[in-house]
A tleap script that builds the chain and sets N, CA, C and O, in Angstrom:
source leaprc.protein.ff14SB
mol = sequence {
  NMET ALA ALA ILE ASN GLU ARG MET THR THR
  GLY THR LEU HIE ILE ASP ASN ARG GLU SER
  GLY ILE PHE ALA GLU MET VAL ALA PHE PHE
  ARG GLN PHE ILE VAL ALA ALA PHE ASN PRO
  TYR ARG PRO GLU LEU HIE TYR MET ARG GLY
  PRO GLY PRO ALA TRP ARG ALA LYS HIE GLY
  GLN PRO THR CARG
}
set mol.1.N position { 30.811 -13.610 -5.310 }
set mol.1.CA position { 30.635 -14.223 -4.013 }
set mol.1.C position { 31.487 -13.521 -2.965 }
set mol.1.O position { 31.103 -13.445 -1.798 }
set mol.2.N position { 32.626 -13.015 -3.373 }
set mol.2.CA position { 33.510 -12.337 -2.432 }
set mol.2.C position { 32.859 -11.065 -1.896 }
set mol.2.O position { 33.027 -10.728 -0.724 }
set mol.3.N position { 32.113 -10.355 -2.751 }
set mol.3.CA position { 31.466 -9.119 -2.315 }
set mol.3.C position { 30.399 -9.414 -1.264 }
set mol.3.O position { 30.235 -8.650 -0.312 }
set mol.4.N position { 29.690 -10.499 -1.431 }
set mol.4.CA position { 28.661 -10.860 -0.453 }
set mol.4.C position { 29.309 -11.195 0.882 }
set mol.4.O position { 28.826 -10.768 1.931 }
set mol.5.N position { 30.385 -11.948 0.851 }
set mol.5.CA position { 31.057 -12.314 2.091 }
set mol.5.C position { 31.646 -11.098 2.793 }
set mol.5.O position { 31.600 -11.010 4.020 }
set mol.6.N position { 32.199 -10.159 2.028 }
set mol.6.CA position { 32.745 -8.951 2.642 }
set mol.6.C position { 31.641 -8.145 3.310 }
set mol.6.O position { 31.828 -7.631 4.413 }
set mol.7.N position { 30.500 -8.030 2.655 }
set mol.7.CA position { 29.389 -7.285 3.243 }
set mol.7.C position { 28.894 -7.961 4.515 }
set mol.7.O position { 28.565 -7.288 5.493 }
set mol.8.N position { 28.843 -9.255 4.503 }
set mol.8.CA position { 28.333 -9.976 5.659 }
set mol.8.C position { 29.285 -9.863 6.843 }
set mol.8.O position { 28.835 -9.820 7.988 }
set mol.9.N position { 30.577 -9.815 6.595 }
set mol.9.CA position { 31.534 -9.746 7.695 }
set mol.9.C position { 31.642 -8.344 8.267 }
set mol.9.O position { 31.973 -8.193 9.443 }
set mol.10.N position { 31.372 -7.308 7.468 }
set mol.10.CA position { 31.484 -5.949 7.985 }
set mol.10.C position { 30.288 -5.575 8.849 }
set mol.10.O position { 30.389 -4.674 9.681 }
set mol.11.N position { 29.162 -6.249 8.667 }
set mol.11.CA position { 27.988 -5.959 9.480 }
set mol.11.C position { 27.146 -4.816 8.955 }
set mol.11.O position { 26.133 -4.471 9.563 }
set mol.12.N position { 27.538 -4.220 7.843 }
set mol.12.CA position { 26.742 -3.147 7.259 }
set mol.12.C position { 26.216 -3.598 5.915 }
set mol.12.O position { 26.855 -4.380 5.210 }
set mol.13.N position { 25.080 -3.111 5.579 }
set mol.13.CA position { 24.474 -3.447 4.301 }
set mol.13.C position { 24.542 -2.220 3.421 }
set mol.13.O position { 24.009 -1.166 3.768 }
set mol.14.N position { 25.192 -2.356 2.288 }
set mol.14.CA position { 25.326 -1.235 1.364 }
set mol.14.C position { 24.365 -1.446 0.211 }
set mol.14.O position { 24.401 -2.474 -0.466 }
set mol.15.N position { 23.510 -0.468 -0.006 }
set mol.15.CA position { 22.560 -0.518 -1.112 }
set mol.15.C position { 22.828 0.698 -1.975 }
set mol.15.O position { 22.933 1.812 -1.461 }
set mol.16.N position { 22.940 0.499 -3.279 }
set mol.16.CA position { 23.214 1.653 -4.135 }
set mol.16.C position { 21.988 2.560 -4.207 }
set mol.16.O position { 20.901 2.174 -3.776 }
set mol.17.N position { 22.160 3.757 -4.747 }
set mol.17.CA position { 21.102 4.769 -4.742 }
set mol.17.C position { 19.838 4.309 -5.452 }
set mol.17.O position { 18.736 4.614 -4.997 }
set mol.18.N position { 19.971 3.590 -6.546 }
set mol.18.CA position { 18.796 3.147 -7.287 }
set mol.18.C position { 17.973 2.179 -6.445 }
set mol.18.O position { 16.749 2.296 -6.392 }
set mol.19.N position { 18.619 1.238 -5.796 }
set mol.19.CA position { 17.899 0.277 -4.967 }
set mol.19.C position { 17.299 0.949 -3.742 }
set mol.19.O position { 16.180 0.622 -3.348 }
set mol.20.N position { 18.014 1.870 -3.138 }
set mol.20.CA position { 17.477 2.534 -1.956 }
set mol.20.C position { 16.276 3.394 -2.328 }
set mol.20.O position { 15.354 3.538 -1.526 }
set mol.21.N position { 16.270 3.968 -3.532 }
set mol.21.CA position { 15.118 4.743 -3.976 }
set mol.21.C position { 13.890 3.869 -4.142 }
set mol.21.O position { 12.790 4.252 -3.745 }
set mol.22.N position { 14.073 2.704 -4.723 }
set mol.22.CA position { 12.965 1.764 -4.896 }
set mol.22.C position { 12.495 1.273 -3.531 }
set mol.22.O position { 11.294 1.193 -3.271 }
set mol.23.N position { 13.438 0.949 -2.674 }
set mol.23.CA position { 13.088 0.481 -1.329 }
set mol.23.C position { 12.346 1.570 -0.558 }
set mol.23.O position { 11.360 1.287 0.122 }
set mol.24.N position { 12.813 2.806 -0.662 }
set mol.24.CA position { 12.156 3.917 0.034 }
set mol.24.C position { 10.740 4.128 -0.498 }
set mol.24.O position { 9.823 4.419 0.270 }
set mol.25.N position { 10.563 3.982 -1.808 }
set mol.25.CA position { 9.223 4.113 -2.382 }
set mol.25.C position { 8.304 3.005 -1.888 }
set mol.25.O position { 7.135 3.251 -1.591 }
set mol.26.N position { 8.822 1.796 -1.802 }
set mol.26.CA position { 8.006 0.683 -1.310 }
set mol.26.C position { 7.620 0.893 0.149 }
set mol.26.O position { 6.479 0.641 0.534 }
set mol.27.N position { 8.558 1.349 0.950 }
set mol.27.CA position { 8.272 1.607 2.363 }
set mol.27.C position { 7.219 2.702 2.489 }
set mol.27.O position { 6.288 2.576 3.285 }
set mol.28.N position { 7.358 3.771 1.713 }
set mol.28.CA position { 6.383 4.862 1.760 }
set mol.28.C position { 5.001 4.376 1.331 }
set mol.28.O position { 3.995 4.744 1.936 }
set mol.29.N position { 4.952 3.550 0.286 }
set mol.29.CA position { 3.671 3.014 -0.176 }
set mol.29.C position { 2.999 2.195 0.915 }
set mol.29.O position { 1.815 2.386 1.194 }
set mol.30.N position { 3.744 1.285 1.533 }
set mol.30.CA position { 3.136 0.429 2.547 }
set mol.30.C position { 2.748 1.213 3.794 }
set mol.30.O position { 1.754 0.884 4.441 }
set mol.31.N position { 3.504 2.231 4.141 }
set mol.31.CA position { 3.103 3.072 5.275 }
set mol.31.C position { 1.787 3.771 4.987 }
set mol.31.O position { 0.895 3.795 5.834 }
set mol.32.N position { 1.662 4.346 3.785 }
set mol.32.CA position { 0.417 5.017 3.418 }
set mol.32.C position { -0.738 4.026 3.353 }
set mol.32.O position { -1.858 4.352 3.747 }
set mol.33.N position { -0.476 2.826 2.862 }
set mol.33.CA position { -1.515 1.805 2.780 }
set mol.33.C position { -2.018 1.422 4.170 }
set mol.33.O position { -3.225 1.322 4.390 }
set mol.34.N position { -1.100 1.210 5.099 }
set mol.34.CA position { -1.482 0.825 6.463 }
set mol.34.C position { -2.288 1.941 7.117 }
set mol.34.O position { -3.293 1.677 7.778 }
set mol.35.N position { -1.854 3.183 6.937 }
set mol.35.CA position { -2.579 4.315 7.523 }
set mol.35.C position { -3.988 4.395 6.943 }
set mol.35.O position { -4.953 4.598 7.680 }
set mol.36.N position { -4.109 4.236 5.625 }
set mol.36.CA position { -5.426 4.319 4.990 }
set mol.36.C position { -6.307 3.125 5.351 }
set mol.36.O position { -7.512 3.281 5.548 }
set mol.37.N position { -5.718 1.949 5.436 }
set mol.37.CA position { -6.500 0.741 5.705 }
set mol.37.C position { -7.020 0.695 7.139 }
set mol.37.O position { -8.099 0.160 7.390 }
set mol.38.N position { -6.270 1.245 8.064 }
set mol.38.CA position { -6.654 1.157 9.468 }
set mol.38.C position { -7.004 2.512 10.066 }
set mol.38.O position { -6.875 2.714 11.273 }
set mol.39.N position { -7.447 3.438 9.224 }
set mol.39.CA position { -7.848 4.764 9.682 }
set mol.39.C position { -9.163 4.641 10.452 }
set mol.39.O position { -10.152 4.164 9.894 }
set mol.40.N position { -9.199 5.060 11.714 }
set mol.40.CA position { -10.417 4.888 12.507 }
set mol.40.C position { -11.527 5.882 12.165 }
set mol.40.O position { -12.663 5.692 12.599 }
set mol.41.N position { -11.234 6.928 11.405 }
set mol.41.CA position { -12.251 7.925 11.080 }
set mol.41.C position { -13.163 7.396 9.984 }
set mol.41.O position { -12.706 7.053 8.894 }
set mol.42.N position { -14.440 7.333 10.278 }
set mol.42.CA position { -15.430 6.887 9.298 }
set mol.42.C position { -16.497 7.963 9.199 }
set mol.42.O position { -17.407 8.006 10.026 }
set mol.43.N position { -16.399 8.836 8.194 }
set mol.43.CA position { -17.317 9.973 8.119 }
set mol.43.C position { -18.778 9.571 7.971 }
set mol.43.O position { -19.660 10.329 8.374 }
set mol.44.N position { -19.059 8.403 7.406 }
set mol.44.CA position { -20.456 8.015 7.243 }
set mol.44.C position { -21.160 7.829 8.587 }
set mol.44.O position { -22.390 7.847 8.644 }
set mol.45.N position { -20.407 7.655 9.653 }
set mol.45.CA position { -21.017 7.533 10.975 }
set mol.45.C position { -21.446 8.884 11.537 }
set mol.45.O position { -22.224 8.941 12.489 }
set mol.46.N position { -20.942 9.973 10.956 }
set mol.46.CA position { -21.212 11.300 11.489 }
set mol.46.C position { -22.190 12.103 10.640 }
set mol.46.O position { -22.551 13.222 11.004 }
set mol.47.N position { -22.615 11.551 9.526 }
set mol.47.CA position { -23.538 12.285 8.668 }
set mol.47.C position { -24.926 12.304 9.290 }
set mol.47.O position { -25.347 11.352 9.947 }
set mol.48.N position { -25.624 13.409 9.066 }
set mol.48.CA position { -27.010 13.493 9.504 }
set mol.48.C position { -27.849 12.682 8.523 }
set mol.48.O position { -27.711 12.833 7.309 }
set mol.49.N position { -28.690 11.848 9.033 }
set mol.49.CA position { -29.447 10.940 8.174 }
set mol.49.C position { -30.897 11.387 7.998 }
set mol.49.O position { -31.802 10.554 7.971 }
set mol.50.N position { -31.115 12.650 7.883 }
set mol.50.CA position { -32.468 13.144 7.665 }
set mol.50.C position { -32.963 13.943 8.852 }
set mol.50.O position { -32.259 14.097 9.850 }
set mol.51.N position { -34.170 14.446 8.737 }
set mol.51.CA position { -34.728 15.273 9.806 }
set mol.51.C position { -34.922 14.478 11.097 }
set mol.51.O position { -35.308 13.309 11.081 }
set mol.52.N position { -34.647 15.137 12.191 }
set mol.52.CA position { -34.797 14.498 13.487 }
set mol.52.C position { -36.163 14.763 14.099 }
set mol.52.O position { -37.023 15.364 13.455 }
set mol.53.N position { -36.372 14.328 15.320 }
set mol.53.CA position { -37.679 14.474 15.964 }
set mol.53.C position { -38.074 15.932 16.205 }
set mol.53.O position { -39.262 16.252 16.170 }
set mol.54.N position { -37.114 16.817 16.448 }
set mol.54.CA position { -37.449 18.230 16.663 }
set mol.54.C position { -37.996 18.847 15.373 }
set mol.54.O position { -38.952 19.622 15.423 }
set mol.55.N position { -37.413 18.519 14.236 }
set mol.55.CA position { -37.900 19.039 12.960 }
set mol.55.C position { -39.301 18.503 12.673 }
set mol.55.O position { -40.170 19.244 12.213 }
set mol.56.N position { -39.516 17.226 12.941 }
set mol.56.CA position { -40.837 16.628 12.694 }
set mol.56.C position { -41.904 17.269 13.584 }
set mol.56.O position { -43.024 17.511 13.134 }
set mol.57.N position { -41.561 17.545 14.843 }
set mol.57.CA position { -42.520 18.171 15.753 }
set mol.57.C position { -42.851 19.591 15.292 }
set mol.57.O position { -44.003 20.017 15.377 }
set mol.58.N position { -41.861 20.314 14.812 }
set mol.58.CA position { -42.067 21.691 14.379 }
set mol.58.C position { -42.881 21.761 13.092 }
set mol.58.O position { -43.708 22.661 12.938 }
set mol.59.N position { -42.668 20.842 12.176 }
set mol.59.CA position { -43.312 20.888 10.867 }
set mol.59.C position { -44.526 19.969 10.755 }
set mol.59.O position { -45.126 19.876 9.684 }
set mol.60.N position { -44.889 19.306 11.812 }
set mol.60.CA position { -46.086 18.484 11.817 }
set mol.60.C position { -45.975 17.203 11.012 }
set mol.60.O position { -46.990 16.667 10.566 }
set mol.61.N position { -44.784 16.709 10.823 }
set mol.61.CA position { -44.599 15.455 10.097 }
set mol.61.C position { -44.739 14.281 11.069 }
set mol.61.O position { -44.279 14.361 12.208 }
set mol.62.N position { -45.364 13.204 10.628 }
set mol.62.CA position { -45.476 12.031 11.518 }
set mol.62.C position { -44.114 11.364 11.716 }
set mol.62.O position { -43.238 11.438 10.855 }
set mol.63.N position { -43.961 10.728 12.842 }
set mol.63.CA position { -42.719 9.997 13.098 }
set mol.63.C position { -42.743 8.699 12.312 }
set mol.63.O position { -43.807 8.219 11.921 }
set mol.64.N position { -41.620 8.159 12.095 }
set mol.64.CA position { -41.516 6.926 11.306 }
set mol.64.C position { -41.999 5.735 12.065 }
set mol.64.O position { -41.978 4.620 11.543 }
savepdb mol mol.pdb
quit
């Protein structure tokens, strides 16, 4: 209990290397998760979905 009180009165939080490594890994994971979850790039919106009207006119295919 004395160690907790000393840490609280000094105003600094000391974390040993093992805990800081785990904490850093968790922070990195959540940062990557947020970036991936809210990435505005959606490649399926940019794919060509088949021949367009110019191709149909050139090759004599009926329009849909």
